[in-house]
C-alpha positions, 0 to 999 in steps of 0.5 A: 956454165956447165956441160950436158950429155947427149946419150943414146936414147931408148926408142921402144921397149926392145932397142938395145943399141943404135948406129950413129948415122949423122951429126948434122952440127959440127963440133964447135957449132951452135945447138938450139934446144929442140933442134935435130942434133943427131940422127940414129938408126935402130933395128927398124928405122932412122930417128932424128934426136932433138937437143934438150938444151941450147949451147955448143957442141963441144965433143963427140965420143961416138963417130958416124957409123959406130954402134953404141948401147942405149944410155952410152955417152955420145956427145957433150954440149956446153952452155958457152963456146969458151968455157973450160971442158975436159972431155975425159973427166966429163965421160968419167963423171957420166959413167959414174952417174950411170953406175958403170964398173969402169970410169972410162966406160963412156969412152969405149964401145960397149957390147949390148947385154945379150939375151939369156940363152933359152933353157931346153935348146939342144947343143948345136942350135943357134940359141947362143953364139961364141966358142963351144961350151968347153972352150968358152973363156970365163973370168975366174971372178965371173965363175965364182959369181955364177956359182953364187947366183946359181946360174950356168956361165956356159949359157952366157955370152961374154962381152970381154975380150975374145968373148970372155964372160965377165962378172958384169955379164954374169950379173946382167944374165942373172938379172934378166933371168929373175925378170922372167914370168913363170908361165908353167913349172920350169918355163919363164917368158921374157916380158918387156914392159913400158908406159902406163895406163890401160894394158896393151899386149904385143904378140909377135908372129912366126919367127919374130920377137917383140921388136917386130912392133918397134915402130909402134911401141914408142907411140903406144907406150906414151898412152898405154901400159905396154906389155911385150910378150916373147913366146917360148924359145924367142929371145930371152924366153925359155925353150922347153924341148917339145915337138910343137909349140901349140897355139893353145899353149901360147894362148894359156902363156899369154893369159898367165902373164896378164892380170886383167882385161888387156887389149891384144895386138897380134901379128900373123901367128901372134893374131892366131894366139890373140884369137885363141886367148879370146876363145879360151880366156875371154876374161883377159881380153878387152879388144883385139887387133889382128894384123895380117891374120889367118885362120886356115893356113894356105899351102904357101904359108905352110911352105914358107914356114918350112922354108924359113926354118930350113934356111935358119938351120943352113944359112946366116941370119943375113942370108935368111933376111935376104931370102925372106924379104920378097915375101914379107915386104911390098915393092915400095920398101924393096925398091928403096935401097936405103930403107931396104938395107936398113930393114934387112939389117934389123930383120937379121938382128931379129932372126938371131934371137929365134933358133932354128929348132924354135921355128920348127916347133912354131911351124908344127903349132901353126899347122895343127891350129890351122882350120880349127877356129874358122867356125868359132869366129862368129861366136866372138863378142869383143871389139876387133880391128883387122889390118890387111896388107894389100900385097900380102902373099901369105895371109890373103884372107884377112877381109873374110876373117873380118867379115866373119867376126860380128862388128869387126872393122877391117882396114886395108893398107895398100902396097904393103907386104905380110910384115905390115907392122914394119912395111906400113908402120905409120898406117898401122900405128894410126889405125891402132891408136884410133881403135884404142882411142874409140874404145877408151871413149866408149869404155872399151865395151862396144864392138 
């Protein structure tokens, strides 16, 4: 006899929260172990969640359509339908087991922990949200704790009423800052880690963070030690006030994070960074996966980067997501209203983590790097997989890049747009796992 919790799972290294899409079993209904008991929506996809035990669904704490943070109590299953069950007491016990500050925390919708503000962002950027700094509500205890921990409470997004910064917010902010990996004096990057095994690093593209690989991260983490590196100014990484975030500097940052030869997976601008790491720090690279790569930016790609940056400075993330969609996705996704809406919601969340000034700096770095390495591709001696989107409007020359790299394999995924890791997620995941699996069998040395 007993009760068992159904909590919001963490699906992927970047997931902070999920939305309840469906409870397929009614309260009081029988639950079988391994049966789909819940459907949730994350930033990039819907997922069916299997029950870990058999019994009766006795109580649902988070209703359909509501959002809950990872780890939050969603429902309770009891071994039998007629045993005594106290929903409030069970929630309190679950909250205590999770180390929650309030015994009723599992009964309330919690705001997810915010990414720490980037140091170096000018006032007026969208690096943080809420009230103007001089009007941000801060609890006295939180202000005192911030002084003790040496952090600025004005940089912290509050989860309390009206955005009030609480002691819990201060603790979470300080903990995340302590986890940044230093890449040079005064600059730290947010590095997310998951799984165990040979190291695989994820390098996101222009204007995105590691969540761009959300649909690949879970299967990869089942076999490898996954390292998600958010570049300067993105999500929780520091944003030094520079005119340009150069590709060479980004490559040096990646090399500073890695401590041994690593499989690099880069998308778009991230593929440029992966190539640059291979040129500048070959001892850090075990293999390359280049997703929708470029070595010479087309006028359309440069115009797209400028337009994205301007739109981000003038419009809401939801509007920017709508503007970008036709350039990033193929007809199949855009024509599926449910998939399109879900994908754009996830894209808007990602856009909120990349301020407009950072886009300007990335665009400058992209333009400066363009054309600088085309002649060097023939010098690469590292196993390489190039993934090309069949309907890519922005980086259409992936086949030529693969042909220029000795021994590189090229796979074309038809019907997909530039955001291939999202648009062609299943095919991308399969191709990457096959590529890495072959290298495991060969010892990682064959091209």
